[in-house]
Short mmCIF file of the C-alpha atoms (twelve columns), coordinates in Angstrom:
data_MODEL
# 
_entry.id   MODEL 
# 
loop_
_atom_site.group_PDB 
_atom_site.id 
_atom_site.type_symbol 
_atom_site.label_atom_id 
_atom_site.label_alt_id 
_atom_site.label_comp_id 
_atom_site.label_asym_id 
_atom_site.label_seq_id 
_atom_site.Cartn_x 
_atom_site.Cartn_y 
_atom_site.Cartn_z 
_atom_site.pdbx_PDB_model_num 
ATOM 1   C CA . MET A 1   188.495 92.975 74.976 1 
ATOM 2   C CA . ASN A 2   185.819 95.299 73.763 1 
ATOM 3   C CA . TRP A 3   182.242 94.475 72.867 1 
ATOM 4   C CA . GLU A 4   182.769 95.133 69.121 1 
ATOM 5   C CA . ALA A 5   185.360 92.362 69.051 1 
ATOM 6   C CA . VAL A 6   183.036 90.062 70.812 1 
ATOM 7   C CA . ALA A 7   180.097 90.653 68.502 1 
ATOM 8   C CA . ALA A 8   182.594 90.020 65.554 1 
ATOM 9   C CA . ILE A 9   183.644 86.806 67.007 1 
ATOM 10  C CA . GLY A 10  179.805 86.047 67.683 1 
ATOM 11  C CA . GLU A 11  178.992 86.793 64.018 1 
ATOM 12  C CA . ILE A 12  181.767 84.654 62.740 1 
ATOM 13  C CA . VAL A 13  180.751 81.663 65.136 1 
ATOM 14  C CA . GLY A 14  177.080 82.241 64.053 1 
ATOM 15  C CA . ALA A 15  177.847 82.094 60.333 1 
ATOM 16  C CA . GLY A 16  179.913 78.978 60.889 1 
ATOM 17  C CA . ALA A 17  177.037 77.578 62.631 1 
ATOM 18  C CA . VAL A 18  174.800 78.375 59.706 1 
ATOM 19  C CA . LEU A 19  177.110 76.924 57.178 1 
ATOM 20  C CA . GLY A 20  177.638 73.620 59.219 1 
ATOM 21  C CA . THR A 21  173.751 73.250 59.514 1 
ATOM 22  C CA . LEU A 22  173.199 74.012 55.757 1 
ATOM 23  C CA . TYR A 23  175.922 71.358 54.939 1 
ATOM 24  C CA . TYR A 24  174.249 68.746 57.406 1 
ATOM 25  C CA . LEU A 25  170.812 69.437 55.949 1 
ATOM 26  C CA . ALA A 26  172.374 68.973 52.300 1 
ATOM 27  C CA . ALA A 27  173.910 65.767 53.362 1 
ATOM 28  C CA . GLN A 28  170.470 64.730 54.906 1 
ATOM 29  C CA . ILE A 29  168.571 65.615 51.753 1 
ATOM 30  C CA . ARG A 30  171.170 63.810 49.431 1 
ATOM 31  C CA . THR A 31  170.769 60.626 51.604 1 
ATOM 32  C CA . GLN A 32  166.825 60.973 51.568 1 
ATOM 33  C CA . ASN A 33  166.894 61.177 47.730 1 
ATOM 34  C CA . GLN A 34  168.999 58.245 47.446 1 
ATOM 35  C CA . GLN A 35  166.760 56.253 49.649 1 
ATOM 36  C CA . LEU A 36  163.637 57.578 47.673 1 
ATOM 37  C CA . GLU A 37  165.194 56.655 44.373 1 
ATOM 38  C CA . LYS A 38  165.932 53.095 45.747 1 
ATOM 39  C CA . SER A 39  162.194 52.993 46.795 1 
ATOM 40  C CA . ASN A 40  161.205 54.055 43.280 1 
ATOM 41  C CA . ASP A 41  163.250 51.378 41.776 1 
ATOM 42  C CA . HIS A 42  161.861 48.687 44.092 1 
ATOM 43  C CA . ALA A 43  158.223 49.831 43.111 1 
ATOM 44  C CA . ARG A 44  159.197 49.845 39.524 1 
ATOM 45  C CA . ALA A 45  160.506 46.247 39.891 1 
ATOM 46  C CA . GLN A 46  157.535 44.979 41.688 1 
ATOM 47  C CA . THR A 47  155.104 46.566 38.920 1 
ATOM 48  C CA . SER A 48  157.071 45.035 36.340 1 
ATOM 49  C CA . VAL A 49  157.078 41.570 38.185 1 
ATOM 50  C CA . HIS A 50  153.333 41.932 38.771 1 
ATOM 51  C CA . ILE A 51  152.612 42.708 35.208 1 
ATOM 52  C CA . ASN A 52  154.686 39.922 33.888 1 
ATOM 53  C CA . ASP A 53  152.929 37.408 36.163 1 
ATOM 54  C CA . GLN A 54  149.689 38.779 34.955 1 
ATOM 55  C CA . ALA A 55  150.758 38.259 31.280 1 
ATOM 56  C CA . LEU A 56  151.773 34.745 31.973 1 
ATOM 57  C CA . SER A 57  148.553 34.058 33.527 1 
ATOM 58  C CA . VAL A 58  146.549 35.296 30.598 1 
ATOM 59  C CA . PHE A 59  148.344 33.040 28.328 1 
ATOM 60  C CA . ASP A 60  148.462 30.196 30.743 1 
ATOM 61  C CA . ALA A 61  145.154 28.752 29.379 1 
ATOM 62  C CA . LEU A 62  146.647 28.608 25.883 1 
ATOM 63  C CA . MET A 63  149.773 26.659 27.146 1 
ATOM 64  C CA . ARG A 64  147.987 24.205 29.342 1 
ATOM 65  C CA . ASP A 65  144.283 23.586 28.009 1 
ATOM 66  C CA . LYS A 66  143.849 21.912 24.778 1 
ATOM 67  C CA . ASP A 67  140.234 22.297 24.786 1 
ATOM 68  C CA . PHE A 68  140.586 26.177 25.193 1 
ATOM 69  C CA . VAL A 69  143.212 26.295 22.458 1 
ATOM 70  C CA . ARG A 70  140.415 24.905 20.267 1 
ATOM 71  C CA . ILE A 71  138.152 27.509 21.279 1 
ATOM 72  C CA . TYR A 72  140.736 30.297 20.984 1 
ATOM 73  C CA . TYR A 73  141.483 29.106 17.367 1 
ATOM 74  C CA . LYS A 74  137.720 29.160 16.466 1 
ATOM 75  C CA . GLY A 75  137.335 32.650 18.041 1 
ATOM 76  C CA . ILE A 76  140.572 33.988 16.405 1 
ATOM 77  C CA . ASN A 77  139.399 32.678 12.985 1 
ATOM 78  C CA . ASN A 78  135.800 33.817 13.335 1 
ATOM 79  C CA . GLN A 79  134.418 30.345 13.302 1 
ATOM 80  C CA . PRO A 80  131.024 29.813 14.995 1 
ATOM 81  C CA . LEU A 81  131.419 29.626 18.934 1 
ATOM 82  C CA . ASP A 82  128.587 28.165 21.044 1 
ATOM 83  C CA . GLU A 83  127.458 30.011 24.110 1 
ATOM 84  C CA . LEU A 84  130.026 28.686 26.626 1 
ATOM 85  C CA . GLU A 85  132.909 28.991 24.111 1 
ATOM 86  C CA . ALA A 86  131.941 32.680 23.431 1 
ATOM 87  C CA . ILE A 87  131.995 33.446 27.211 1 
ATOM 88  C CA . GLN A 88  135.531 31.641 27.458 1 
ATOM 89  C CA . PHE A 89  136.894 33.513 24.314 1 
ATOM 90  C CA . SER A 90  135.446 36.767 25.738 1 
ATOM 91  C CA . SER A 91  136.824 36.125 29.190 1 
ATOM 92  C CA . PHE A 92  140.396 35.730 27.601 1 
ATOM 93  C CA . ILE A 93  139.912 39.086 25.733 1 
ATOM 94  C CA . THR A 94  138.977 40.585 29.038 1 
ATOM 95  C CA . ARG A 95  141.983 39.411 30.706 1 
ATOM 96  C CA . PHE A 96  144.326 40.570 28.130 1 
ATOM 97  C CA . PHE A 97  142.448 43.983 28.038 1 
ATOM 98  C CA . GLY A 98  143.053 44.152 31.871 1 
ATOM 99  C CA . LEU A 99  146.844 43.440 31.259 1 
ATOM 100 C CA . CYS A 100 147.042 46.216 28.750 1 
ATOM 101 C CA . GLU A 101 145.033 48.530 30.953 1 
ATOM 102 C CA . SER A 102 147.593 47.712 33.886 1 
ATOM 103 C CA . ASN A 103 150.434 48.624 31.683 1 
ATOM 104 C CA . VAL A 104 148.751 51.826 30.777 1 
ATOM 105 C CA . THR A 105 148.205 52.765 34.298 1 
ATOM 106 C CA . ALA A 106 151.857 51.785 35.253 1 
ATOM 107 C CA . SER A 107 153.353 53.809 32.278 1 
ATOM 108 C CA . LYS A 108 151.163 57.043 33.209 1 
ATOM 109 C CA . ALA A 109 152.391 56.656 36.780 1 
ATOM 110 C CA . GLN A 110 155.791 56.477 35.523 1 
ATOM 111 C CA . LEU A 111 156.195 53.108 37.280 1 
ATOM 112 C CA . ASN A 112 157.553 51.202 34.239 1 
ATOM 113 C CA . PHE A 113 161.385 51.318 33.673 1 
ATOM 114 C CA . GLU A 114 162.533 53.527 30.997 1 
ATOM 115 C CA . GLY A 115 162.228 51.796 27.546 1 
ATOM 116 C CA . ASP A 116 159.323 49.588 28.708 1 
ATOM 117 C CA . TYR A 117 155.918 50.063 27.128 1 
ATOM 118 C CA . GLU A 118 155.028 53.411 25.575 1 
ATOM 119 C CA . VAL A 119 151.305 54.258 26.140 1 
ATOM 120 C CA . GLU A 120 150.683 54.656 22.420 1 
ATOM 121 C CA . PHE A 121 151.947 51.108 21.697 1 
ATOM 122 C CA . LEU A 122 149.603 49.769 24.474 1 
ATOM 123 C CA . TYR A 123 146.606 51.321 22.960 1 
ATOM 124 C CA . GLY A 124 147.659 50.322 19.422 1 
ATOM 125 C CA . ASN A 125 148.861 46.823 20.408 1 
ATOM 126 C CA . PRO A 126 148.571 44.594 17.243 1 
ATOM 127 C CA . TYR A 127 147.555 41.632 19.392 1 
ATOM 128 C CA . LEU A 128 144.777 43.505 21.166 1 
ATOM 129 C CA . HIS A 129 143.549 44.839 17.889 1 
ATOM 130 C CA . GLN A 130 143.620 41.250 16.364 1 
ATOM 131 C CA . LEU A 131 141.408 40.073 19.350 1 
ATOM 132 C CA . ILE A 132 138.774 42.804 18.955 1 
ATOM 133 C CA . ASN A 133 138.666 42.551 15.243 1 
ATOM 134 C CA . THR A 134 137.216 39.149 15.442 1 
ATOM 135 C CA . LYS A 135 133.505 38.511 15.273 1 
ATOM 136 C CA . GLU A 136 133.218 37.761 19.047 1 
ATOM 137 C CA . GLY A 137 135.922 40.432 20.007 1 
ATOM 138 C CA . SER A 138 134.106 43.172 18.210 1 
ATOM 139 C CA . ARG A 139 130.806 42.194 20.008 1 
ATOM 140 C CA . TRP A 140 132.493 41.979 23.329 1 
ATOM 141 C CA . PHE A 141 134.297 45.457 22.715 1 
ATOM 142 C CA . GLU A 142 130.936 47.180 21.941 1 
ATOM 143 C CA . GLU A 143 128.720 45.364 24.470 1 
ATOM 144 C CA . ASP A 144 130.687 44.079 27.540 1 
ATOM 145 C CA . ALA A 145 133.914 46.246 27.425 1 
ATOM 146 C CA . PRO A 146 132.194 49.425 28.415 1 
ATOM 147 C CA . ALA A 147 130.949 47.877 31.668 1 
ATOM 148 C CA . ILE A 148 134.501 46.807 32.685 1 
ATOM 149 C CA . PHE A 149 136.772 49.323 31.394 1 
ATOM 150 C CA . SER A 150 137.121 53.109 31.559 1 
ATOM 151 C CA . LYS A 151 135.728 55.108 28.897 1 
ATOM 152 C CA . GLU A 152 139.096 56.831 28.368 1 
ATOM 153 C CA . PHE A 153 140.949 53.465 27.861 1 
ATOM 154 C CA . LEU A 154 138.452 52.273 25.543 1 
ATOM 155 C CA . ASP A 155 138.252 55.730 23.543 1 
ATOM 156 C CA . ASN A 156 142.107 55.474 23.110 1 
ATOM 157 C CA . VAL A 157 142.059 51.730 21.950 1 
ATOM 158 C CA . SER A 158 139.258 52.860 19.369 1 
ATOM 159 C CA . ARG A 159 141.603 55.771 18.263 1 
ATOM 160 C CA . PHE A 160 144.230 53.355 17.309 1 
ATOM 161 C CA . ARG A 161 141.968 50.704 15.979 1 
ATOM 162 C CA . PRO A 162 142.814 49.803 12.473 1 
ATOM 163 C CA . ASP A 163 139.936 49.825 9.948  1 
ATOM 164 C CA . ARG A 164 137.831 46.633 10.473 1 
# 
């Protein structure tokens, strides 16, 4: 056997080894991508469950506390609130805004499932605007909200805010 034949056989074996390695790496990448997609689905599900829990907790007071329902009714209908009632109503608004901001953050990070909330809907959420278009809600939005929420979030909410 001459050296040229040995070299040719070596090149063929080397090419086979390269192809085998590429096939193995492709299979590993495919497996890793599948695991990553499962992990992403899990993160989306966890985010969805967390946001749903947060939404339920926001409205829990309305379901369980008749005294707060009276305060809420007065606040939403622009009836006079005493100092403590104003604090409770404002706290409810803060919690709802927190829920909306969590949804915006999750949407921007693409942690929501496709077809969940669009960011524009969250900024223009009719219920959110119903709350801040009340007398107490408007005061809260102008005075308290800037100390709690990001300027970007509040500016976007303002952009979608219907005329008062």
